[in-house]
N, C-alpha and C positions, 0 to 999 in steps of 0.2 A: 509885369503886373505893376500898376501904379498904386500909390498909397490909397487912392480913392476907391480902387476896386479890390482891396484886401478883404479876405473872408472874415466874417464876424467871429469874435472870440467865443470859444465854447463856454457855456455857462458853468460856473463852479457848482459843485455838489452842495446842497443845503447843509448848513452847519448842524441843524437838528438831526439829520440822518447820520452824520458822523458820530455825534454824541450818543445816539441810540445804539449804533453798532458797538461803540466802546462800552456802554452800559451792559449790553447783552454779553459781551466777552467777559467782562468783570463778573457778572452774575454766574456765568458758566464756570469760571475758575473757582469762585467761592463755593459753588455747589459741589464741585469735584473735591475740593479740599475738605469740605464738611463731611462728605461721604467717607473719605479716607480716614479722617480723624475719628469718625464714629465707629468705623470698622476696628480700629485699634483701641478705642476707648471702651467698647462694650465688655471685653474680658476684664478690664480693670474695674469697671462699674459692678460687674458680677462679683468680683473678689471682695469689693468693699461692702456689698449688700448681703451676700450669702451667709457670712458668719452670724448675722443678726436675724436670720430667717429660721423659723422653727422647722420648716420642711423645704430645704433648698433643693432645686432641681437644675438641670443644665439649661433650662429655658428661662427667659426673662419674665418675671412676674412681680407683683407687689409683695414684698416680704411680710411675713407674719412676725412682728418684732418680738425678740426674746434674747435673754442673756444665758440661756441654758447651755448653748454650745460651748461657751468659754468655760463654764463650770464643769461640763463633761470632759473637756479637753484637759483641764488642770487636774482632774482625778487620775489621769494617766501618770504614773510615777516617773516616767522617763522624759516627759515633755520639757519641763524646766531645765533638767540636767542636760538635755540635748542642746538647748539653746546656749547654755554655758560652755558645752564642749565645742560648739561651732565657733563661739567667740574665741576660745583658747586656741583652736587649731588655725582659724583664719588669722588671728592676730600674730601668732608665732610665725606662721608661714610668711605673712607680709613683712614682718620685721626682718626675717632671715633673707628674704628675696631683696629687699631694699638695700640692706647693708652689703651683701655680696655683689649685687648688681652695680652699686655705686663704686665699689672698689675696682671691680673688673672693668667697668665702662671707663672710669678715669684712666686706668692703666692703658687700655687699648686706645684711648683718645690721645694721650700724650706721648706714648712710647711707639716708635715706628717699628713694629714687628713685621718681619717678612711674611707675606700671605695673611695679613690681618683681616682684610675684608673677606677673603675666601673662608677663613676660619669662622667668622661671624655668620656667613650665609649657611655654612655646613651645620653649625650648631642650631641655627633657626630651623633648618630643614629637618634635622633629626628630632628636634623637640616637637615638631608638628606631625611627624610621621610615626615615630616610634613612641607612641604614648597610648594611654587608655587601654583598651582590651588587648591590643597587640603586645604590650609590654608587661601585662600583669603577671604572667607566668614567671619570667625571670625576676621581676620585682618581688613577688611572693617568696621565691626561693631565696633571694638575697636577704629579705627581711627575716626569714626563718633562721638562716645561719647566723645573723647578727642579733638574734633574740629581740627583734623589734615587733613581733606579732602581738596584737592586743595592747599596743602602747600608743600614746599620743605622739611620741617622738617619731615613731615609724611613719605615721600619717603625715606629719609635718615635713620630714625629710623627703618623702616621696613626692608630695605635691610641690614642694619648693624646688626640687630638682627639675620637675617638668616645666615650671614657670620661669626658671632662671635664664635660659638662653634667650627667650623673647624679651625678657626684662633688660638684659644687657644690650641687646640690639636696639631697643627703643631708647634707653637712657644714654647710649653713646651719642645719639644725635643731639641730645641736650648738652652733653659735655663738649661736643665739637662746636656748638654755638656760643660757648662762654668765652669771654676775653681772657688772654693769658698775661696781660700787662701786670695785673695785681699779683699773679703767681710769681712772675719774675722778680718783682720787688720784694716779696716775702722770702724768696729763695736767696736773694742778696743779703738779707738780714739774718740768715741762718735757719729759717723755718724748715722743718722736715716735711717730706711728702704727705704724711698723715695730717700734720698741722695745716698744711696748705689746703688739703681736701676738706677738712672739717671747718676751718674758719673762713675760707675764701670761696671754694667751689660749691660746697653744700648750700650756703645761703642764696647763691645765684640760681641753682637748679632745683630749689625747693618745689616749684610747680611740677617739674618732672618727677621728683621723688613722690609727690602726692599722687600723681597719675599712676605710677607704678604700684603704690600702696593700695589705692582704690581698686585697681584692676586685679591685684593679687587677692585681696579680701573677697571680692565678688567671685573670683574663680574658685577659691577654696570653699566659700560659703555654699555654693551650689554643687560641690563635688559629691558624687554618690558612690561611684564604683570603687575607688581606692579605700575609703573608710569601711565600706561594706565588706570588702574582702579581708582587710588587715585587722579589723576589730572584731572580737568575739563577745565581749561584755556589753550588753545593751546600755549599761550605765556610762560607757565611754563613747557611745555612738553620737554623731552630730545630728542636727535636725533633718538633714536630707535623708538620712537612713531611717530615722523614726517616722518620717512622713510616709515611708513605704509600708509601715506596719499598720497604718490607719485604714485597714480594709477588713471586711467581714471574713469569716472562715470560708465562705464560698468564693472569695476573690472580688466581691463587689465593693466599689469605693464608697466610703461613708462621706458623702459630700459635706455634711454638717461639720465633721471634725477636720476634714482635709482643708476646706475653705478657711475655717477658723485658724488652723495652724499655719496655713500659707500666708494669711494676713499678718500674723505675729512674726513669722519667719522672714518676711520681706521688709518689715519696718526698719530694722537696724541698718540694712544696706542702703535703703533710701535716705534715711537720716544722715548716714555717713557721707553719702554722695552730696547731699545738699550742703552739709557743713563744709566739706572740702572745696566744693565749687564756690561757695560764698567767701571762703577764707583765701583761696589761692586763685580761683577763676581759671585754672589750667592754662595760664599764660605767664609770661615773664613780667616781673615788676622790678623797679629799681632804677638807679640813675647811672649805672656803670656804662661807660662809653668804650667802644672798641677802638 
């Protein structure tokens, strides 16, 4: 075939058709994402509006604005004390978990213990399997023998023990990722292991410690079964247990009180997460080079 008899080139698709297909695809993606966002946002919008509605229902409607729900909730003598109990139990558990997890993770990261990785996975497996309902009978028996029933200490120790294996497992990755050059220099000048951990390692892994702290607080803040079983005095019960009492004698939920208390109960955790996220960003900062 000579160049004179070559077949004509196929005409290119119009640029307008390509732009139209791209616009349709972008519109479809935006619509799908909007539907997904709306699906997850509706419960949050209901939680934000129902406390100010005089007659809230499970359906969406224009609220009849009122402040009486907050006044009726505060008339309950255990509401404010339950929020204080939640802060006490969550804060103490988070502090205990962060301190013990930092010590254990640093030791496991720097000391070559035979079977170290297998030990970590076994601890993580046991903490995820033997918890909750399956472990409450032996935990209750142990708390009874140690006189920890109806005490905040019993709740803190029980919840911290359940969170500690996973916290060690997570924090060890942060410890493994930190440089050892500064530690070696401090060791040459006579620093003890605790001084090295406090003055060198902790400032580097602060985002990891913040992550563990937020996770521990959120886990304890929403815990219901352990304080419900171990605590007898309603004045020591956390908010998750008091929320269970906001029902009528017939067992029907009082949506006005439940929604109002849920809003108040969720705000501290949200504010804590926003503060820690803006403060640390859950990522490493600094200029230490490996």
